RODO-2510 file (C-alpha; in nm, 4 decimals, decimal comma):
residues 173
     n   res          X          Y          Z
     1     m    -0,0019    -0,0043     0,0033
     2     p     0,1451     0,3259    -0,0798
     3     p     0,2564     0,5562     0,2275
     4     c    -0,0227     0,8206     0,1486
     5     a    -0,3138     0,5591     0,1621
     6     g    -0,5288     0,5279     0,4531
     7     r    -0,3755     0,2332     0,6577
     8     r    -0,6821     0,0762     0,8011
     9     r    -0,7018    -0,0833     1,1482
    10     q    -0,9829    -0,3014     1,3348
    11     p    -1,1619    -0,0034     1,5114
    12     v    -1,1447    -0,0187     1,8637
    13     f    -1,4295     0,2027     1,9317
    14     r    -1,7382     0,2226     1,6853
    15     y    -1,9642     0,4947     1,8586
    16     r    -2,2391     0,6771     1,6534
    17     s    -2,5289     0,8684     1,7913
    18     a    -2,8693     0,8290     1,6483
    19     v    -2,8337     1,1367     1,4395
    20     g    -2,4487     1,2367     1,4042
    21     t    -2,1188     1,0770     1,3737
    22     c    -1,8115     1,2169     1,5593
    23     v    -1,4492     1,1736     1,4265
    24     l    -1,1382     1,2402     1,6060
    25     i    -0,8436     1,3952     1,4094
    26     t    -0,5275     1,3442     1,5951
    27     g    -0,1575     1,3626     1,5435
    28     m     0,1705     1,5586     1,6533
    29     s     0,2106     1,9111     1,5690
    30     g     0,2916     1,9645     1,1975
    31     v     0,1228     1,6728     1,0577
    32     g    -0,1683     1,8849     0,9223
    33     k    -0,4731     1,8663     1,1415
    34     s    -0,5668     2,2226     1,1021
    35     s    -0,5018     2,2190     0,7160
    36     l    -0,7479     1,9139     0,6948
    37     l    -1,0123     2,0596     0,9130
    38     g    -0,9984     2,3650     0,6879
    39     e    -1,0400     2,1352     0,3810
    40     l    -1,3403     1,9464     0,5395
    41     a    -1,5048     2,2758     0,6442
    42     a    -1,4584     2,4110     0,2804
    43     r    -1,6413     2,0717     0,1627
    44     g    -1,9251     2,1682     0,4151
    45     h    -1,8574     1,9550     0,7090
    46     h    -1,8781     2,0646     1,0749
    47     t    -1,5219     2,0920     1,2407
    48     v    -1,3822     2,1910     1,5552
    49     d    -1,0158     2,2810     1,6301
    50     t    -0,9692     2,2043     2,0094
    51     d    -0,6485     2,4093     1,9989
    52     y    -0,8821     2,7266     1,9818
    53     g    -1,1685     2,8017     2,1984
    54     d    -1,2115     2,7037     2,5682
    55     y    -1,1416     2,3400     2,5095
    56     h    -0,8197     2,3018     2,7308
    57     q    -0,7338     2,3418     3,1056
    58     t    -0,3840     2,3290     3,2502
    59     v    -0,3423     2,0781     3,5321
    60     d     0,0015     2,0453     3,6878
    61     g     0,1475     2,2357     3,4034
    62     e     0,0002     1,9955     3,1485
    63     s    -0,2832     2,1196     2,8951
    64     l    -0,5704     1,8842     2,9014
    65     w    -0,9044     1,8695     2,7474
    66     r    -1,1769     2,0107     2,9616
    67     a    -1,4159     1,7249     2,9950
    68     d    -1,7100     1,9215     3,0422
    69     r    -1,6436     2,1297     2,7161
    70     i    -1,5647     1,8142     2,5231
    71     d    -1,8557     1,6201     2,6467
    72     a    -2,0932     1,9188     2,5786
    73     l    -1,9419     1,9490     2,2151
    74     l    -1,9891     1,5677     2,1285
    75     s    -2,3338     1,5684     2,3115
    76     a    -2,4730     1,8783     2,1069
    77     h    -2,3604     1,7174     1,7625
    78     r    -2,6995     1,6148     1,6142
    79     e    -2,6503     1,5590     1,2347
    80     g    -2,3829     1,4706     0,9698
    81     l    -2,0015     1,4423     1,0560
    82     l    -1,8309     1,6390     1,3214
    83     f    -1,4525     1,6603     1,2815
    84     v    -1,2930     1,7217     1,6266
    85     s    -0,9115     1,7940     1,6113
    86     g    -0,6557     1,7544     1,8962
    87     t    -0,4119     1,5805     2,0740
    88     t    -0,3915     1,5598     2,4311
    89     r    -0,3256     1,2867     2,7198
    90     n    -0,6878     1,2752     2,8298
    91     q    -0,8283     1,2241     2,4994
    92     t    -0,8516     0,8589     2,5479
    93     v    -1,1276     0,9348     2,8032
    94     f    -1,3517     1,0325     2,4989
    95     y    -1,2538     0,7548     2,2455
    96     s    -1,5796     0,5664     2,3157
    97     r    -1,7554     0,8818     2,1670
    98     f    -1,5887     0,8862     1,8376
    99     a    -1,6967     0,6511     1,5516
   100     h    -1,3528     0,6911     1,3851
   101     i    -1,0091     0,7935     1,5295
   102     v    -0,7941     0,9257     1,2446
   103     l    -0,4187     0,9401     1,3093
   104     l    -0,2193     1,1799     1,0795
   105     s     0,1440     1,1257     1,0673
   106     a     0,4388     1,2382     0,8771
   107     p     0,8265     1,1685     0,8623
   108     a     1,0329     1,3478     1,1067
   109     d     1,2178     1,5579     0,8475
   110     v     0,8632     1,6594     0,6957
   111     l     0,7679     1,7711     1,0449
   112     t     1,0721     1,9552     1,1104
   113     e     1,0198     2,1476     0,7948
   114     r     0,6678     2,2246     0,8591
   115     l     0,7013     2,3326     1,2071
   116     t     0,9956     2,5657     1,1316
   117     t     0,8644     2,7355     0,8373
   118     r     0,4734     2,7633     0,9167
   119     r     0,3190     3,0999     0,9646
   120     t    -0,0236     3,0095     1,1032
   121     n     0,0908     2,8757     1,4469
   122     p     0,4155     2,9633     1,6289
   123     y     0,4390     2,6260     1,7964
   124     g     0,7473     2,4300     1,7091
   125     q     0,9631     2,7167     1,5763
   126     d     1,1530     2,7103     1,9276
   127     p     1,4064     2,4619     1,9335
   128     a     1,2791     2,3024     2,2601
   129     e     0,9363     2,2788     2,1027
   130     l     1,0547     2,0984     1,8133
   131     a     1,2564     1,8688     2,0053
   132     e     0,9476     1,7873     2,2093
   133     t     0,7335     1,7011     1,9157
   134     l     1,0124     1,5074     1,7596
   135     g     1,0412     1,3172     2,1131
   136     h     0,6583     1,2632     2,0899
   137     v     0,6671     1,1037     1,7392
   138     e     0,8574     0,8165     1,9146
   139     t     0,6854     0,8068     2,2262
   140     v     0,3182     0,9241     2,1938
   141     e     0,2648     0,8392     1,8282
   142     p     0,2822     0,4649     1,8906
   143     l    -0,0062     0,4965     2,1408
   144     l    -0,2275     0,7200     1,9132
   145     r    -0,1700     0,4640     1,6372
   146     a    -0,2608     0,1618     1,8434
   147     a    -0,6170     0,3313     1,8993
   148     a    -0,6708     0,4629     1,5503
   149     t    -0,9251     0,3243     1,3186
   150     v    -0,7196     0,4582     1,0004
   151     e    -0,3832     0,6260     0,9704
   152     v    -0,2939     0,8770     0,6822
   153     v     0,0558     0,9777     0,6009
   154     t     0,0342     1,3478     0,5147
   155     t     0,2935     1,3515     0,2599
   156     v     0,0417     1,4345    -0,0002
   157     p    -0,1702     1,7284    -0,0767
   158     v    -0,4399     1,8109     0,1871
   159     e    -0,7267     1,7602    -0,0712
   160     r    -0,5945     1,3840    -0,1035
   161     v    -0,5813     1,3765     0,2780
   162     a    -0,9295     1,4460     0,3197
   163     d    -1,0519     1,2331     0,0257
   164     i    -0,8861     0,9239     0,2182
   165     v    -1,0502     1,0236     0,5493
   166     l    -1,3933     1,0845     0,3925
   167     a    -1,3739     0,7451     0,2060
   168     h    -1,2752     0,5563     0,5296
   169     v    -1,5621     0,7348     0,7301
   170     s    -1,8180     0,6548     0,4485
   171     a    -1,6936     0,2978     0,4096
   172     h    -1,7194     0,2221     0,7943
   173     p    -2,0324     0,4147     0,8934
***
């Protein structure tokens, strides 16, 4: 299978509300989560980037999802697809609420290039942040991969990434 194609996994969680489907888009900084959300929104899908808004709280120096806000977001979704983007340690608490968990990944050299040159988000331009992200590729990404229902390597244009994700979601309602 080419590296850009979605690698399907046996779904660990298959939650679908009576009226809407929630999809988690996760992965390391720089893999293209925000770009994918922009493309999906342009195609008419409802998207939420949890990096923005009041979805995080700091607990013992760590940024975690606010359970009340994520619960309210997922509970309020009533029709169609809702794509929620984010990566935080306590996202696992909500895995059962997502019909699909999409892991976006990219090789370390691609992440380095994206993080050090992007203009939409300053995270990763500091050498310590870049080192942290590359360390998470080794330590956190395998955990995300284990829970993912599909992995998409984002070395292809964002339009193709969106096509792969939508094909996966449509084929596995």
